C-alpha positions as CSV (number, residue, x, y, z in Angstrom):
1,M,140.7,106.6,94.8
2,G,142.1,105.6,98.8
3,N,138.5,106.5,99.6
4,D,137.2,102.6,97.6
5,R,138.7,100.0,100.2
6,R,136.8,102.5,102.4
7,D,133.5,101.7,101.0
8,Q,134.0,98.5,100.6
9,R,134.6,97.6,103.9
10,S,131.7,99.7,104.7
11,F,129.5,98.0,102.2
12,Q,130.9,94.3,103.5
13,R,129.9,95.3,107.3
14,F,126.4,95.8,105.7
15,T,125.8,92.5,103.7
16,D,127.4,90.5,106.5
17,R,124.5,91.4,108.7
18,K,123.2,87.6,109.8
19,F,119.6,88.5,110.3
20,P,116.9,85.8,112.4
21,E,116.0,83.4,109.2
22,M,112.2,82.8,108.5
23,S,111.1,79.9,108.5
24,A,110.7,79.8,104.4
25,V,108.9,76.2,104.4
26,A,106.0,77.2,106.7
27,I,105.3,80.6,104.7
28,S,105.3,79.4,101.4
29,S,103.5,76.2,101.9
30,A,100.9,78.5,103.7
31,R,100.8,81.0,100.7
32,D,100.6,77.3,98.2
33,R,97.6,76.2,100.3
34,L,95.8,79.5,100.4
35,L,96.2,79.8,96.4
36,D,95.3,76.2,95.9
37,A,92.1,76.6,98.4
38,I,91.2,79.4,95.9
39,K,91.3,77.3,93.0
40,R,89.5,74.5,94.0
41,E,86.7,76.6,94.4
42,F,86.6,79.5,91.7
43,M,89.0,77.3,88.6
44,P,86.0,75.3,87.6
45,L,83.4,78.5,87.4
46,R,83.2,79.7,83.6
47,F,84.2,83.3,84.4
48,A,86.5,82.5,87.5
49,S,88.3,85.4,87.5
50,E,85.2,87.8,87.5
51,M,83.9,85.9,90.5
52,L,86.7,85.8,92.6
53,A,87.0,89.7,92.0
54,R,83.1,90.0,93.1
55,A,83.5,87.7,96.2
56,S,86.6,89.2,97.2
57,E,86.0,93.1,95.6
58,K,89.3,93.5,94.3
59,T,89.2,93.6,90.1
60,P,89.6,91.0,87.8
61,R,93.4,91.5,87.1
62,A,94.4,90.7,90.4
63,A,92.1,87.7,90.6
64,Q,93.8,86.1,87.2
65,N,97.2,87.2,89.2
66,W,95.6,85.1,92.3
67,L,94.6,81.9,90.2
68,S,97.5,82.1,87.9
69,G,99.4,81.8,91.5
70,K,101.9,85.1,91.0
71,N,100.4,86.6,93.9
72,A,98.2,86.1,96.8
73,P,95.2,87.8,98.2
74,D,95.8,91.2,100.5
75,A,94.5,90.6,103.9
76,E,91.7,92.6,102.9
77,A,91.3,90.9,100.0
78,L,91.8,87.7,102.4
79,I,89.0,88.8,104.7
80,N,86.1,89.0,102.1
81,L,87.3,85.9,100.2
82,M,86.9,84.0,104.1
83,A,83.1,85.7,104.6
84,S,82.1,84.4,100.8
85,C,83.5,81.2,100.6
86,N,83.4,78.8,104.1
87,S,86.0,76.3,102.2
88,I,88.8,79.5,101.8
89,A,87.6,80.5,106.2
90,D,88.8,76.7,106.6
91,E,91.9,75.6,105.1
92,V,92.6,79.3,106.9
93,N,91.4,78.5,110.0
94,A,93.5,74.8,109.7
95,L,96.6,76.9,108.7
96,V,96.2,79.1,111.9
97,A,96.0,75.6,114.1
98,E,98.4,74.1,113.0
99,R,100.6,76.9,113.4
100,K,99.5,77.5,116.8
101,A,100.0,73.8,117.3
102,A,103.8,74.4,116.4
103,R,104.0,76.9,118.5
104,E,103.4,75.5,121.7
105,R,105.8,72.3,120.9
106,L,108.2,75.7,121.4
107,Q,108.9,76.9,124.7
108,C,109.7,80.5,125.4
109,P,114.0,80.9,125.7
110,G,112.4,83.8,128.3
111,S,110.2,81.2,130.2
112,D,110.8,78.9,132.9
């Protein structure tokens, strides 16, 4: 019984830790833009999930999840999609260029 308070304080110390904040807006917008590019390219096709699965060398179920927006492709699948589809490659390259431009505007704290 006396250990309950000690356990609660210990738990509170771990939950009060502050971690660096990630830019959720940038991450979600990149994910959304990637999934939108995949949908634009493959949704008009009759067998969209099968064609997407073949292009990414993944399963049709994984492709269905990408088309529905549940998941995004992993790195290997994304590279395969970029190799097989120029519009997806262009979208990813545009995202990379935007991130580079945003980082160039910010100066590293350690640089003089």
